[in-house]
C-alpha positions in Angstrom: 15.9 -55.7 -13.7 19.6 -56.6 -13.5 21.0 -59.9 -13.6 22.5 -59.6 -10.3 18.7 -59.0 -8.8 17.4 -62.1 -10.7 19.9 -64.3 -9.5 19.5 -63.1 -6.0 15.7 -63.6 -6.2 16.1 -67.0 -8.0 18.7 -68.2 -5.7 16.6 -67.1 -2.5 13.2 -68.7 -4.0 15.3 -72.1 -4.7 17.0 -72.2 -1.1 13.7 -71.2 0.6 11.8 -73.9 -0.9 14.4 -76.5 -0.3 14.5 -75.6 3.5 10.5 -75.1 3.6 10.2 -78.8 2.0 12.7 -80.0 4.4 11.1 -78.7 7.5 7.7 -80.1 6.0 9.2 -83.6 5.8 10.6 -83.2 9.4 6.8 -82.6 10.7 5.7 -85.1 8.6 8.0 -87.8 10.0 7.1 -86.5 13.4 3.4 -87.0 12.8 2.5 -83.5 12.6 -0.1 -82.1 10.3 1.1 -79.7 7.3 0.9 -76.2 8.2 0.7 -73.8 5.1 1.7 -70.7 7.2 4.8 -72.2 8.8 6.0 -73.4 5.2 5.5 -70.0 4.0 7.0 -68.3 7.1 10.2 -70.8 6.5 10.5 -70.4 2.6 10.4 -66.4 3.0 12.6 -66.0 6.1 15.0 -68.6 5.1 15.0 -67.3 1.2 15.5 -63.7 2.4 18.6 -64.5 4.7 20.2 -66.7 1.9 19.5 -64.1 -0.6 21.1 -61.5 1.8 24.2 -63.6 2.2 24.2 -64.6 -1.8 24.3 -61.2 -3.2 27.8 -59.7 -1.8 29.5 -62.6 -2.8 28.3 -62.7 -6.4 28.9 -58.9 -6.6 32.4 -59.1 -5.7 32.7 -62.2 -8.2 31.5 -59.9 -11.0 33.7 -57.0 -10.2 36.5 -59.5 -10.3 35.6 -60.6 -13.8 35.0 -57.1 -15.2 38.5 -56.1 -13.6 40.3 -59.1 -15.2 38.8 -58.6 -18.6 40.0 -55.2 -19.0 
């Protein structure tokens, strides 16, 4: 697996976890019970879209670094 793929997956999981924990905290403060299905949905959906946004920008940065090093 390439470093671009590893970085994208890592970034998507970290950002998804942060978002899901934040939403769970808001539910906790609103006195709503913890819902594992909602937590997993927030993690996967938000993480997926953040990974989609992250990947092209990193790919462009890697291309620029390769061009500058030549």
